[in-house]
N, C-alpha and C positions, 0 to 999 in steps of 0.2 A: 508212503511212509512220513509220520509227522515229524518236523523237526522241532528241535528245542527252540524255547521262546526266551529271549533275554529282552529285559526291559530297561532303555536307558533312564538315566536319573530325569531328565526333562520329560518323558512320557510317563513316569511315575508321579511326577508333580503335577502335570497337567490333569491327568486321570483324576487325581486326589482332589484339585481345585474345582474340576467339573461336579463331581459327586458332593462335594462341601457345598457347593452353589446351590445345588437342587436340594439338598437337605434343609439348607436356611431359607431358601425361596419358597419351598413347601410346608415347611415347619414338619416335615415327616421324612422318613428314609425310604418310603416304599417306590418312589420314582427311580431313587438313586440306584436302590437294589435291582430294579428291572433294567436300568440302563446299563449297569454294571455287567448284568448278564448278557445284554445284548454284545457289549465288549468283548467279552469271554468268549461267546458263541463264534462272533466275528473271526478273533484272534485264531481260535482253533481251526477254522475253515481256512485260514491264511496258512497255517501250518501244514495242513493236507494239501491243499492247492495254492502255493504261492504265486502262482502267476495268474491268480484270477485277480489281482489286484490291477488297476490302470498305471501305465508305465508315467513316470516323469522325464525330465529332460537329464536327469542324473542316472547314471548308470546302476542298475540292481536296487534303486529306490522306486516303490510303488506305494499306492494308497488304497484305501477302501473306505467306503460310506458306511457309517452307522447312524442313523437318522439325520441329524442336523452337525454330525461330526465326522472328522476324518482321521482314521488311523493310517500313519505315514511308516512305513516299514522298510527295512532292508533286508534282502536275502542273500545269504552265504550258504555254501554248500551244505553246512549241518544244522544252520540255525537261522532263526527269524529273530530280526533286532527291532522291537517296536521304538521308532525314533520319537514320536510325538502323537497325541491325540488333540485336534485342533478343531475348534468351533468354527465351522464354515460361516457362521453370521458375523465374523470378526473381519476387522480390515485386513485383507492378504498383504498389504505392505507391511505388517507387523511380523511376516514370517521373516522377512529380512535381517531383522533383528534378534533372531533367535540363536544365531549361531555361536 
């Protein structure tokens, strides 16, 4: 049974920033629409199969790759909380300052 999806404010901002970047870079929203669809499909799979993501060092926190992006999420009994969508080409040390 699929779980409810909750988006953190940080995840909403990061998704918006990513899609806006591609809109501006390509002068078109075609790629952004496709990328957003991949995010949605992956998140749907996460709701059905929450353990399909890779474990992190933090309990109940997992992640899944979507192209060059990482969807970081937390699983609880009734919901999946999308914590962040991270561009994996960035310096990973930046993650320390996102708390």
